[in-house]
N, C-alpha and C positions, 0 to 999 in steps of 0.2 A: 897614413891610411887616407884614402880618398874620402871626400866629404860624403859621396853617395853611399859608400860602404858603411859609414857611421850611422846614417839614417836607417839602413836596412837592419843593422844589428839592434838598433833601438826597437824597431817593430817586432823582431823575433823575441827580444827579451820581454816585451809587453805581452806577446801571445803566450809565452811560457808562464809568465807571472799570472796572467788571467786564468789559464788552464789550472795551474796549481791552486789558485784561490778557489776556483769552482770545486775542485776535488776536496779541498779542506772543508769548505762550507757543506758540501754534500755529506761528507763523513760525519761532520758535526750534527747535521740534521738526523742522519741515520742512527748515530750513537745516542744523541741526547733527546731528540724530539719524536722520532718515529718508532712505533712498536710493531711494524709490519714483520720484520725479520725475527724480531724477538718472539712474536706470536707463532711464526713458522717453525722456529727452532723449538719452541715449547711444544708445538703440535707434533714435531718429529720425535721428541723425546718422551712426551707425556700423552697418554690416551685418556680422553674424558669419556668415561663409560656411563651411560644413562641407566639408572636403576629404576625399573618400572615397579610401581607399588602393587601389592595385592589388592584386588577389588574387594569391597565389602561382601560379606556372606549373607545370604538370605535364609532365614529360619522359618519353619512352619509354626503353628500354634503350640505344638508340643516340643519346641526347641530342637527340632531335627533340622540339620543343614540340608536344604533341598537343592542347593548348588554350592560348589566349593571351588577352590583354586588348585591348579597343579602347574608345575614349571615345564616349559618347553623353550626351545631356543630359536632365535632369528639370526640369520646371517646378514649383517649390515655392512655397508660400504661407505667410505669417505673418499669421494672421487679424487681429491687433491693428493691423497696418499697412495693412490694406486700406481705403483712403479715396479717394473720388472716382475710382474705377476706371472706365475706359471698358468697361463690362460687355458691351454688345452687340457691340463689336468683338472683344473677347477670346473671347466665345462663338462668333462666326462663324469665328475662326481655329481654334478647337478643335472645331468642328462639334458643339456642344452647345447646349441652350437655357438660359434664365435659371433655370428650376426646377432643372435639374441643377447649375448654378453654385452656387446657394444650398445644395443638398444637400451638395456637396463641401466648402463652407466649414464647414457645421455638422459634418460628419463629421471634418474636420480639428481643429475645436475639441474635440470629444468625445474623439478619440483622443490628441491631443497638446497640448491647451491653446491659449490665444490667443497666447502669446508665443513659441512654438516653431515653426520651419518644418516643414511637412508636404508630402509629394508631392501636388501637385494634378493633374498629368498626367505620367505616367512614361514614360521611354524614347521621347523624341520622334524623329520622322523627321527627316532632314536638312533637308527642305524646310520643315517646321513650325518647326524650330529657328531657321532663318535668318529667318523672318518674325517670330518672337517676339523674337529678338535685336535686330532693327531697331526694334521698337516697345515694348520692355520699359518704357521711361520712361512709357508711358501707363498702366501697371498697378502703382501703388504697392502694396507688400506681396508682389509676385510677383518671383521671381528664377530665373534659369537656373543649375543646378548640374551640374557634370560628374559623370558616372557611368561608372566602368569596368565594362564588361560582357564576357562571355566570347565568344570566337569559336573555331571548330573547323576549322582549316585542312585536316584530313584527312577531315572529315565522317564520323567513325567514333567508336565508343565511347560512345554516348549513355547506355547503361544502367550502365556501370561508372564513367564520369566523373561522372554526375549533373548537376544543374542548380542554379541559385541563384534566389532570389525574395525579394521584400521581406518583412520581418518583420511579423508580426501581433501583436495584443495578447497572445495566449497565449505567444508566444515571448518577448516583452518581459517578461512577468510571470515566466516560468520563469528568465529570465536576471537577475532582480532589478534590472531597469532598466539593465542593462549595454548592451543594444541600445536604439536609439532609432528612432522612426518615420522611415522613409527608408533605414535600413540594409538591406543585402541579406545573406542568409545561405544557406548550403548547404542545399538541400531534399532531396537524394537523392544516392546514390552516394558517390564519394570526396569530393565537395564537402561533403557533410554529415559524413562520418566524420572528415575531417581539417579541419574548420572552424576549430579553434583554431590550426592551423598556417597555413592559407591566408588567413585573414581580414585580417591586418594590423591597423593602428591608425589611427583617424580623426585628422585634423588640423583646425585652425581658422585661418581668415584673417580679419582685421579690415579692413574697407574703408570709406572715408568716402563718404557720399552727399550730393548736393545737395538743394535743395528740390523737385526734380522726380524724385527717386528714382534719379538717375543716378550710377553709380559714378565717383568722382573719383581714387581711388588708395588706397594703403595708409594705415593709421592708425598714428601714432606710429612711423613707420619700421619697421613689422613687429615692434616690440618685444614685443608680447604674442601674436604668432602662434605656432602650433605646427605643425610639418610632419607630413604623413601618413607612416606607416611601412608600406611594402609587406609583404604576406604572404610567407612563405618558400616556396621551391619544393620540389616533390617529385620524386625520381628513382625511376622505377618499373622493373619487369621487363617491362612491356608491349612487345610487338613490334608497332608500328603497321602495318607492311606485312602482317604475318600477320593482324592484326585486320581490315584492309581486305579481305583475301582471304576470311577467314571470313565477314564480313558479306555479301560478294558471293555466296558460296555459299549463304547462308541467305535470300537474297532471295525473297519470296513463299512463305515457309515458316513454320510455327509450331514452335518448339522451342528448342534451345540448344546451344552449343558451349563447352567449357571446356578450355583447355590449360595445363598446369602444368609447371614445371621441378621434377622430383622431388627434386633435391639441395638446393634452397633453399625450396621451397614457393611460389616466385614465379609469379604468374599471368601467362602470356604473352599469352593472349587470352581474352576472355569475350564471347560473343555471345548475345543473346536475340532470337528471332524472334516476330513480325514486327520487322524492323529499321527503325529510325527515324534520321533525320538530326538530330544534336544541335543544329545551327544553327536548327532549327524551334522550339526551346525557349529561345531567347534573343532579345533585342531587342524591338522594339515589336509583333512578331507573336506573341510567346510565348503570351499569354492566349488568343488565337483558336485557335492550333494545339493548345494544351494541352486546351482544351475539346473539340475535335474528336477527339483521341486518347483522351480519357477516356471518350467515349461509344462507342468502337469495341469491340464484343464480343470481338474477338480479343485484347484487352488488350495493345496494343503498349507501354504504359507499364510493365508488370510485367516485372521481371527474372526470367525463367524459370530462369536459372542458379542463383539462390539461393532462389527462391520457387516454382518449378515442381516439382510432386510427380509422380514417375513410378514405375511398377512397373519395376524394372530388367530383368525378364525374364531371358533367358539370360546377360546380362552379369554376373549374380550368381554364376554357376557357378564361376569361379575362386576366389571368396571361400568358397563352400560347400565346395569340394573341399579348400582349404587348412585349414579348420577340422576337417574329418573326418580329414585326415592328422595334424594336430597332436594330436588327441584319441586317436589310435591305433585308431579303430574300423575303419579300412581302411589299406592301404598302397598305394603307387603301382601295384602290379600287380593290385589288386583289379578284377574285372570282373563284369558282369552279362550275362545273355542277354536281348536285346531284339528282339522281332519286330515292332516298330512302335508299341508302346504299353506303358504301365505299368498292371498290373492288381492290384497288391498291396494296394490299399485298397478294393476293390470298386467303384471308379469308374475310368473309362478316362482316362488322361493320354496323349494321342497324342504320338508321336515322328516326326520327319521322315524317319528312316532305317529301313530294313527289312533291309538286308544283314547277314548273319551276321558277328559279330566286331567290329562298329563300336563296341562299348563293352566290349572285352575288358580294358581297363585305363584308368587315369585319363587318360593322354595321348590315347588314341583317343577316349575319351568327350568330352573337351574339344574336340578337333578336329571331331568330328561333332555336338557339342551334343546329346548323348543325354538326353532328359527322363527316361527310365526310370532311368538311372544316377544322376542327381542327386536324383531323388525318393527312391530307395532309400537313398542315403548320408545324406540329411537325416533320414530315419526312424532310421537307425542312430545318428546323432549325438544326437538328443534322447531316444532309447530306450537310451542307453548304460548298461549294468548298473552302472557305477561311480557313477552318480547316483541309483540305486535307484528312481526314478520319472520319468515323462515330464515333469512340471512342473519338477522340479529340472534335468533335462537341457535343457529349453527355456530355462530361466533362464541356464544356462551358455552356451548357444548365443547368446542375446541379448547377453550380456556381450562375446562376440567381435564381434558386430555393432557394439556401442557403441565397442569399441576401434578399429574401422575408421573411426569417426566417423559412423556411421549412427544415426539415431534421436535425435541430439543436435546442437545447433548447433556447427559447427566453430569459429566465432568469427572469420570472415574480416573484412577491413577494408571492409565495406559494411554499411549499416544494414538492419534488417528481414529478416535471414536466417531461413528456416524450418528446423526440426530434422528434417523428414521423419518417418517413422513406422516404428518397430519395436515392435509392440505387446507389452506384458508379459502375464504370466499373468492378471492381473486382468481384462483385456479379454476373453480367451477364457472365463474363469470366468463373467463376466457374460452373454456371448452364449450360451454353451452350458450354463449352469447347472452348472458344475463337471464336466460330463460330456464330456470331450474327450481326445483322444490324438494321436499323431503323424500319424494318417491325417486328422484334422480339418483340419489346416493343411499337408498334405503339399506343396501347391503353393508353399509358401515355398522349397522346395528348388530351384525353377526361377524364383525371383524374382517370385512373384505373391502371391496371397492379400492380406493386409493390409499387406504391405511397400511402403513408398514412400520414395524417396530423391530428392535434388536432383542435378542434373548436376554441381555442384561437389563433392558428396559422392562421386559415382561416379569423378570424375577423381582425387580424393584417395585413394580405395581403390586405384587403379592405382599411385599413388605409393608406397603402403605395400608393395604386392607387388613393384614394381620395386626398392625399397630394401631388400627383405627384412626388413621389420618396423618401420621408423621413418618418420616424416614430420614436416614443419614445417607449421604451420597455413597454409593457402593465403592469400596476401596479394599486394597489388599493389606496395606501396612498399618499395623497398630502403633508401633513406636520405632524410633531410631536410637541406636546405642549412643550414649553420651549426648543426648538431645539437649539443645540450648534454646533460650528464648529467640535467638536469631534464626532458628530453623522454623520457617513459616510454611514449609511445603505440606505439612499435615493439617494445618489449620482449617482448610475448607471441608475436611472430612469429619471434623468435630462439631460442626454446626447442625443443629436439629432443625429440619425443615417441617413446618407444621401447616402446610398448604391446605390440607383437607381435614383438619381436626374439628372444623365447624360442623361437619356432618354428624348427625346424632348417633348415639350408641345403638339405638333401636334399628337404624338403617344398616349399620355394620353387622349387627347380630342376625338380621334377616338374611344378609348375604352369606355370613358364616354358616348359618344353618343350612342353606341351600347347597353350599359347597361341600359341607360334611355329608349331606345326602348323596352327592355325586359319588362318593366312595362307598357309603353304606348301602345304598340301594339304586344308584343311578348308573351312569355310563362308565365309571371307573372302579367298579367293584374289584377288579383285578389288583388294584393298588392297596387294598385293605391290609392293615397290620394289626394283629390282636393287641389290645391295650393301648393303642395310639389313635387318637382322633385326628384324622387328616382332613383338611379342607382343600378341595381341588376342583379343577375344571379341565375336561378334555377338549381338544380342538382338532379339527380336520380342515386344512386350508387348501384350496385348489392351487395348482401349479402348472404353468405353461412355459414353453421355451420355443425358440425359432431354430429350426434345423433344416438345412438344405432348402431354405426359402419358404418353409411351411411352419405355421403356428401349430404346435403340437400340444395336446393335452397330456400331461404327465400324471403319474399316480400322485395322490394328495400328500401333503406334508402331515406328518404325525406330530401333534402339539400337545403339551401338557404343562399346567402350572399348579402349584400347591404350596401350602405351608402346614407346619405341624410342630407340636401338638396344638390343637385349637385353643386350649385354656391358657397356654403359656408358650407362644410361638418361639422356637429356637432355630428353625431352618425354613427358608423359602426357596423354591426350586422352579426353574423354567427349563423345559426340554423341547428341542425341535429336531426331528429326524426327517430329512428331506425324502420325498417320494416313497414313504414307508406305509401309507394308508391311514387308518383310523388312529386317533390319539390313544385309545385304549389298547391298541395292539402292541406298540413298541415304546412310545414315550412314557406312558403311565407305569409300566413295569420297571423301567429304568429308574424313574424318580422314586418309586416305592422302595427299591433296593438301597438307594442312597440314603433315604430317610432312616431305614432300619439300621444301616451301618452306622450312621452318625449318632442316632439317639440311643441305640443299645450297644454300640461298639461290637456288633457281631451280626451275622445273618443266619437265620434258622437253617437247619440242615436240609429241610425240604425245599428251601428257596435257593440253595446253592446250585441246584440243577438249572434254575432259571438264569443264574449268572452265566453259566457256561453256554446255555442255549442262546442267550442274547449276544454274548461275546463272539460266538462262532458264526452268527448270522451275517452273511454278506448282503448288505442292502445298498451297495453302491449303485446309483442310478445307471440304467443300461445305456442311456443316450450319451453318457460320457465317453464311451468307447468310440462312438461315431465322431464326436467333437474332437477327441484326441487324434483320430485318424486324419480329420480335415486339417487340424493345426499342424501336425507333423509333416504331412505331404505338401501342404502349402509352403511351409518354411523350406523344405528340401528343394522344391522346384524353384523357389524364389532365389536361393543362393546358387543353385545350379545355373540359372539363367544369368545371374549377376556376375558370377566369377568363372563360368564355364568349367567348373570343377565337378566331375562325376562322383567324387568321393561323398558328396552330400547325398546323392541319390543312393549310392551303395550302402551308406550308413542307414538310410531310411529303410531300404529293402530288407535289412536284417530283422526289422520288426514285422510282426504278423499283421496283415491288413485287417481292419475291423470289418465285421460283416455288415452289410447294408440292411437296415431294418426299414420296412415300409412305414412311413409316418402315419399316425392317426390324424384324422381331420378334426379341426375344432368343431365342437358340436354346434356352436353358434352359426356355422356356415351351412349346416344341413337343412335342407328344405324339401318339402314334398313336391315342389314344382318340378315338372319333368325336365325343363331346360336346365335347372340347377343340378339335377341328378346326372344329366349328360355331361355337364361341365366337370363335375366331380370325377366322373369316370375318365374323362380325358386327362385330368390332372394326375390320376393314378397311373394312367398309361405313360404319361411323360416321366413320372418318377421311375418307372421300370426301365424306360429307355435310357435314362440317365445312368443306370447301373451297367449298361453295355459299353465297353470301350469304344471311343470314337477314333476315326482315322488319325494317323500321325500328322497329317497336314493341318488339322485343327490346332495342334500345339504350336505349330509355326506361326499361324495367323494370330493366335493369342499372344505369342511372344513379341509380336510387333506392336501390340496394343500399348497405348500410353498409360492406361490404368492397370498397372501390373498386379496390384493387390487384388483387384476384383477378378481379373482373368485367372489368376492362380487359384483363387477360391473355387471358381467354376471347374477348373481342371481337377482340383482335389476331390470333388465329389463325382466327377464324370469318369475319371480314371481310377477304377476301384479294384483292379486285380494286379497282382505282382507281375504277371506276364507282360501286360501292357506297359507298366512302369519301366520294365527292363528295356523295352523298345525305345521309350522316350530317352532313357539314359544314354543310349547309343547314338543319339542324333548329333 
């Protein structure tokens, strides 16, 4: 054999030897060191099913379950296992197209990876669940997973109980991957605040699959399974029957009701109007219902008890009177002469009473709600000579307000509470360039100006007065099942706050006497209940809004605060009904019915007519129709212009256009000056012209504007009839 052939054979042998060695090494690595294919084989043969725990149950004060769990199913997908799926049949079952199918698979991969299950279709209806269960073998990679969801047997407490929803990437990131895609988490209310207690612990079940993806039974006799651990239950102070009555009384109204047990700080009921059914925010209709509620300008999803800001109006007067008594600037016998208005600051502050002697002392002034009296004692409080100047006196007055829990978050067991507003001196210094005095903000003395509080803060202030100086932070939960020393979540609610116990009993008794007279002989006689001494205060707060570029005076808010019985307070209530008029007209009767129900466990037969009368009264503010019209039309035209899709306009046109109401002018702008009168007339003429459809060309010019949001708002209130909208849709 030639020498050159021998060298070639050697090279070939070396190549084969090297290749063989590489194969052997690779096989050794795969067999001995790598678990990749072992994991894939395991995944093909064994399905790891997540077992979601039942969330803890919430009970009312009488151990009634006010929410519970029921089982519904999710369709989950593990993208890696999706092979030879009957896509067209699955799409027909789910009523989606193949493009949507692909998008969901891609989304699952992006959010949760190829090897983890993700929710493909959540919260299936019973009918769809049955169809999928029967045909799941056709869809390798897809599995039905049990999902405990909430049900609300009493159909009450939506705002305080809250709701749950699937976690998103932001929640997963904040939890440092503790949560996984498909987990549900509390999104609002007590569900969110007590998430760590209610959530429970996930379990895992290993199941053997055959070659057609059908479950055959447990793997390794359940040796590696872990059971789900249910969340712990909450025992609350809520009285569900009282809650149902309060929600019934707040039907078709905007506002809030809060009732608290003064001795414990336990919240007995909390209502926010418009009232919603919590069952609308669970199950497979949640997304649709949530979207509808979110677009409602009356904001039914907002909890007005903790986020609604109201001028307290005359309900502030017991607080203002107590501060003046404690500082010694007046005594209980101090009186003023009021002929129907306060003129002490060069501006008229009207009073509802003209009869002589109606403000001869603190007790009478409270009973008759004299604005002159409380304007005067506010000025005396902040102009107290002991403080040397008004700003120092105002700061001391503000400290009292903060001690009542106003202007600061109370820290109740609900998320997203607002602190209200008790402005400090820097606000007034900025607005008035350091040139202000007690006359500048004298209406603080009657609960207006820049003062704003939430209903829960109003109710808590009544607890302070009822308890003669102390309170517990308002809260819902009394105890947690199987509570341990490590559970610190309830500790803040067991601390007794004694911020105002230094005020004398004589000062509190003077305020109590005046508040009782409010019901016995004063402005809230309608709230009287035989055999129960109620201490209360009515309030009527002015309300404005801006509509179509005009500041409009709305009907006043109806306000009422109280506690009962005077001798041994068991309930304190705050009621706010927006744009409903005097406090004695609506808010006081509502509170009276709740007191009677709670203290006597019944309502007198003659008062049951009042329950039906109030419940059937529709007090939804009229201006909301106009605001809804503006919001809907603006949104429809925005998306029409953005996507050139007339379906947005057609959908909008199915809704009836709201009637245009001529706005009332702010009384502060009215003047006897002839030039002002002419200007007002011209403004009214302009409003009328705005109600007439403008030429189509105007829409085109607006459409080219850079500021789309502004121009669409203009279109929304210029184009007010359906006929003209149809012309626009055809462009």
